[in-house]
C-alpha positions as CSV (number, residue, x, y, z in Angstrom):
1,X,-5.5,21.5,44.6
2,X,-5.1,23.9,41.7
3,X,-3.3,22.3,38.8
4,X,0.3,23.5,38.3
5,X,-0.4,24.2,34.7
6,X,-3.3,26.6,35.6
7,X,-1.1,28.4,38.1
8,X,1.6,28.9,35.5
9,X,-0.9,30.1,33.0
10,X,-2.3,32.7,35.4
11,X,1.2,33.9,36.3
12,X,2.1,34.1,32.6
13,X,-1.1,36.0,31.7
14,X,-0.6,38.4,34.6
15,X,3.0,39.0,33.7
16,X,2.1,39.7,30.1
17,X,-0.7,42.0,31.1
18,X,1.6,44.1,33.2
19,X,4.2,44.1,30.4
20,X,1.6,45.1,27.9
21,X,0.2,47.9,30.1
22,X,3.6,49.5,30.5
23,X,4.6,48.9,26.8
24,X,1.5,50.5,25.3
25,X,1.4,53.3,27.9
26,X,4.9,54.3,26.9
27,X,4.2,53.9,23.2
28,X,1.1,56.1,23.1
29,X,2.7,58.6,25.5
30,X,5.7,59.0,23.2
31,X,3.4,59.6,20.2
32,X,1.5,62.1,22.3
33,X,4.5,64.1,23.4
34,X,5.9,64.2,19.9
35,X,2.9,66.1,18.6
36,X,3.7,69.6,17.4
37,X,1.0,72.3,16.8
38,X,1.7,75.1,14.3
39,X,-0.6,78.1,14.6
40,X,-1.7,80.3,11.8
41,X,0.7,83.3,11.3
42,X,-0.6,86.8,11.6
43,X,0.8,90.2,10.8
44,X,0.3,92.8,13.5
45,X,0.2,96.6,13.3
46,X,3.0,98.3,15.2
47,X,0.6,100.9,16.6
48,X,-1.1,98.1,18.6
49,X,2.1,96.7,20.0
50,X,1.9,98.1,23.5
51,X,4.6,98.9,26.0
52,X,7.1,96.2,26.8
53,X,7.3,95.5,30.5
54,X,9.1,93.0,32.7
55,X,7.4,91.4,35.8
56,X,9.4,89.6,38.4
57,X,8.0,86.5,40.1
58,X,8.8,85.4,43.7
59,X,12.2,83.9,42.6
60,X,13.1,87.0,40.6
61,X,12.6,85.3,37.3
62,X,11.5,87.7,34.5
63,X,8.1,87.5,32.8
64,X,7.9,89.6,29.7
65,X,4.6,91.2,28.8
66,X,3.0,93.9,26.7
67,X,0.9,96.5,28.5
68,X,-1.6,98.8,26.7
69,X,-2.8,101.4,29.3
70,X,-6.3,102.8,29.4
71,X,-6.0,105.6,31.9
72,X,-8.6,105.8,34.6
73,X,-10.0,102.3,33.9
74,X,-10.4,99.7,36.7
75,X,-10.7,96.7,34.4
76,X,-8.1,94.8,32.5
77,X,-8.1,91.9,30.1
78,X,-5.1,89.6,30.4
79,X,-4.2,87.7,27.2
80,X,-2.7,84.2,27.1
81,X,-1.4,83.4,23.6
82,X,-1.4,80.0,22.0
83,X,1.6,77.7,21.5
84,X,3.9,78.9,18.8
85,X,2.5,82.4,18.8
86,X,3.8,85.4,20.6
87,X,2.4,88.0,23.0
88,X,1.9,90.3,20.1
89,X,-0.9,88.2,18.9
90,X,-3.3,89.8,21.3
91,X,-4.0,92.5,18.7
92,X,-5.5,89.9,16.4
93,X,-8.0,88.6,19.0
94,X,-8.9,91.4,21.4
95,X,-7.9,94.8,20.1
96,X,-11.6,95.8,20.2
97,X,-11.6,95.4,24.0
98,X,-9.2,98.3,24.3
99,X,-11.9,100.5,22.8
100,X,-14.3,99.3,25.5
101,X,-12.1,100.8,28.2
102,X,-10.0,97.8,29.2
103,X,-6.3,97.9,29.9
104,X,-4.7,95.1,27.9
105,X,-1.9,93.0,29.3
106,X,-0.4,90.2,27.1
107,X,1.8,87.7,28.8
108,X,4.8,85.9,27.2
109,X,4.7,82.2,28.2
110,X,8.0,81.3,26.5
111,X,9.1,77.8,25.4
112,X,7.9,78.4,21.9
113,X,8.1,75.6,19.3
114,X,10.6,77.0,16.8
115,X,10.9,74.0,14.5
116,X,9.0,70.8,13.7
117,X,11.7,68.7,15.4
118,X,12.1,71.0,18.4
119,X,9.0,70.6,20.5
120,X,9.5,72.2,23.9
121,X,6.1,70.9,25.2
122,X,4.8,74.4,24.6
123,X,1.5,73.3,23.3
124,X,0.5,71.5,26.5
125,X,-0.8,73.7,29.4
126,X,1.4,73.4,32.5
127,X,1.0,74.3,36.1
128,X,4.1,76.4,35.8
129,X,2.3,78.5,33.2
130,X,-0.6,78.9,35.6
131,X,1.7,80.2,38.3
132,X,3.3,82.6,35.8
133,X,-0.2,84.0,35.0
134,X,-1.1,84.3,38.7
135,X,2.1,86.3,39.2
136,X,0.9,88.6,36.4
137,X,-2.6,88.9,38.0
138,X,-1.0,89.9,41.3
139,X,1.0,92.6,39.5
140,X,-2.1,93.9,37.8
141,X,-3.7,94.5,41.2
142,X,-0.8,96.5,42.3
143,X,-0.2,98.4,39.0
144,X,-3.9,99.3,38.2
145,X,-5.7,99.2,41.5
146,X,-6.4,96.7,44.3
147,X,-9.9,96.1,43.2
148,X,-9.2,95.8,39.5
149,X,-11.7,93.6,37.6
150,X,-9.9,91.0,35.5
151,X,-11.0,89.1,32.4
152,X,-8.7,86.3,31.2
153,X,-8.6,85.6,27.5
154,X,-6.8,82.5,26.4
155,X,-6.2,80.8,23.0
156,X,-5.8,77.0,22.7
157,X,-3.4,76.0,25.5
158,X,-3.6,79.6,26.7
159,X,-7.3,79.0,27.2
160,X,-6.5,76.1,29.5
161,X,-4.0,78.1,31.4
162,X,-6.5,81.0,31.8
163,X,-9.3,78.8,33.0
164,X,-7.1,77.1,35.6
165,X,-5.8,80.4,36.9
166,X,-9.4,81.7,37.3
167,X,-10.0,79.4,40.3
168,X,-7.1,80.9,42.3
169,X,-7.8,84.6,42.4
170,X,-11.1,86.3,43.1
171,X,-10.2,89.3,41.0
172,X,-10.9,87.2,37.9
173,X,-14.5,87.9,36.9
174,X,-14.7,85.9,33.6
175,X,-12.7,83.7,31.2
176,X,-12.9,83.7,27.4
177,X,-11.5,80.4,26.2
178,X,-10.9,80.2,22.4
179,X,-10.0,76.6,21.6
180,X,-10.2,75.1,25.1
181,X,-9.3,71.5,25.2
182,X,-8.7,68.5,27.5
183,X,-5.3,66.8,27.3
184,X,-6.9,63.6,28.4
185,X,-9.6,63.7,25.7
186,X,-6.9,64.2,23.1
187,X,-5.2,61.2,24.6
188,X,-8.4,59.2,24.3
189,X,-8.7,60.2,20.6
190,X,-5.2,59.1,19.9
191,X,-5.7,55.8,21.7
192,X,-8.9,55.1,19.7
193,X,-6.9,55.9,16.6
194,X,-3.7,54.0,17.3
195,X,-4.7,51.1,19.5
196,X,-6.3,49.0,16.6
197,X,-3.1,49.5,14.6
198,X,-0.5,49.0,17.3
199,X,-1.9,46.6,19.9
200,X,-1.2,42.9,19.3
201,X,-3.2,40.8,19.8
202,X,-6.0,43.1,19.0
203,X,-9.0,41.7,21.0
204,X,-11.4,44.5,20.4
205,X,-11.1,45.4,16.7
206,X,-11.8,49.0,15.8
207,X,-13.9,49.8,18.9
208,X,-12.1,49.7,22.2
209,X,-14.3,49.8,25.3
210,X,-14.4,53.2,27.1
211,X,-13.0,51.8,30.3
212,X,-9.9,50.6,28.5
213,X,-9.4,53.9,26.6
214,X,-10.0,55.9,29.8
215,X,-7.6,53.7,31.8
216,X,-4.8,54.1,29.3
217,X,-5.5,57.9,29.0
218,X,-5.1,58.3,32.8
219,X,-1.9,56.1,32.7
220,X,-0.6,58.1,29.8
221,X,-1.3,61.4,31.4
222,X,0.5,60.2,34.5
223,X,3.5,58.9,32.5
224,X,3.9,62.1,30.5
225,X,4.1,64.1,33.7
226,X,6.6,61.7,35.2
227,X,8.7,61.6,32.0
228,X,8.8,65.4,31.5
229,X,8.9,66.2,35.2
230,X,6.1,68.7,34.6
231,X,2.5,68.9,35.9
232,X,-0.1,69.5,33.3
233,X,-3.5,71.3,33.6
234,X,-6.4,68.8,33.9
235,X,-9.3,70.7,32.4
236,X,-11.9,68.0,33.0
237,X,-11.6,68.2,36.8
238,X,-11.9,72.0,36.6
239,X,-15.1,71.9,34.6
240,X,-16.7,69.8,37.3
241,X,-16.2,72.6,39.8
242,X,-18.1,75.9,40.2
243,X,-16.3,78.4,38.1
244,X,-16.5,82.0,36.9
245,X,-18.5,82.8,33.8
246,X,-16.9,81.0,30.9
247,X,-17.3,81.6,27.1
248,X,-16.0,78.6,25.1
249,X,-15.2,79.4,21.5
250,X,-14.6,76.6,18.9
251,X,-14.6,76.1,15.2
252,X,-17.1,73.8,13.7
253,X,-14.3,72.1,11.6
254,X,-11.7,72.1,14.3
255,X,-9.6,69.0,13.8
256,X,-7.6,69.6,17.0
257,X,-10.7,69.8,19.2
258,X,-13.4,68.1,17.0
259,X,-17.1,68.2,17.6
260,X,-17.0,65.1,19.8
261,X,-14.4,66.7,22.0
262,X,-16.4,69.9,22.2
263,X,-19.5,68.1,23.3
264,X,-17.5,66.1,25.8
265,X,-16.3,69.4,27.4
266,X,-19.9,70.7,27.6
267,X,-21.0,67.4,29.2
268,X,-18.2,67.6,31.8
269,X,-19.2,71.2,32.7
270,X,-21.2,71.1,35.9
271,X,-21.8,74.9,36.3
272,X,-24.4,75.1,33.5
273,X,-25.5,78.6,34.2
274,X,-22.0,80.0,33.8
275,X,-21.1,78.5,30.5
276,X,-21.7,80.1,27.1
277,X,-20.6,78.6,23.8
278,X,-19.8,80.0,20.4
279,X,-19.3,77.6,17.5
280,X,-18.3,79.2,14.3
281,X,-19.3,77.5,11.1
282,X,-16.4,76.2,8.8
283,X,-13.7,77.5,11.2
284,X,-10.8,75.3,12.1
285,X,-8.7,75.5,15.4
286,X,-8.5,79.1,16.6
287,X,-9.8,80.4,13.2
288,X,-13.2,81.6,14.5
289,X,-11.9,85.2,14.7
290,X,-10.7,85.1,11.1
291,X,-13.9,83.8,9.5
292,X,-16.5,85.6,11.6
293,X,-14.8,88.6,13.2
294,X,-18.0,90.6,13.7
295,X,-19.8,87.6,15.3
296,X,-16.7,86.9,17.3
297,X,-16.5,90.4,18.7
298,X,-20.2,90.7,19.4
299,X,-20.2,87.5,21.4
300,X,-17.2,88.5,23.5
301,X,-18.6,92.0,24.1
302,X,-22.0,90.7,25.1
303,X,-20.3,88.2,27.4
304,X,-18.1,90.6,29.3
305,X,-20.8,93.4,29.4
306,X,-22.1,93.7,33.0
307,X,-19.4,91.4,34.4
308,X,-16.9,94.2,34.6
309,X,-19.1,97.3,35.2
310,X,-17.1,100.2,36.5
311,X,-17.9,101.3,40.1
312,X,-17.2,104.8,41.3
């Protein structure tokens, strides 16, 4: 017979393990959800503002956007701004595409972070944002032409939203993703950072095994969705699938998506022939266009050239 003491010990260890899993999942998730990203502020020329339009989704909810028409063109770039920015920020990133014959449509994703203590989860890419973008894509096919060729251009969480939407409409020919990131990898980074400080007893010192980090990242991702009643975009799973041509742009000194994170995304990508990368030296998160505007424009132009050739 198994000694009673051993049975009690096993039960106690099991109970503590379950308690610890829930305790630390909640703890790291709350830290994660409290993060606030503040983008760089830009000033925009009023001559590049575009026409303000309103698009209705299937439930008659309004989606605000800016439309810059290029008469006669059958190609359009749809811009997805970063958290904390506005739809006007398209001019800073892609004004040069207008000169290449593209219509420009910049979507307002709302839920902006307006103060450090008023985080509306706007920095995390949500499935609701993807659905909003898909509504805009459908509008584009009606407003421009049925066979319009679409390039999605996203910045930070907008990059995640654009990439996710590209799987759901064949009119999307390419995605430019400036600052693409994986929520789960950010989770892993925070677990690696905080676990040695918060977990007691600390059995692994400063280097927690990947399986533990990954398990808590998956649990944390699930808990965040459950707590916020939102479904977030999971970039890692998307990168493992066949996708449209993708240009990933990052800064070499990005502290939000550091080099290890960037290399992880490249490793996750299964469609090697459809991925191109641009890493700008000394640039931080979403600052590549500021530091190397000519290099930035050249890479984007070279990338989209041939993917959206006009057909008579």
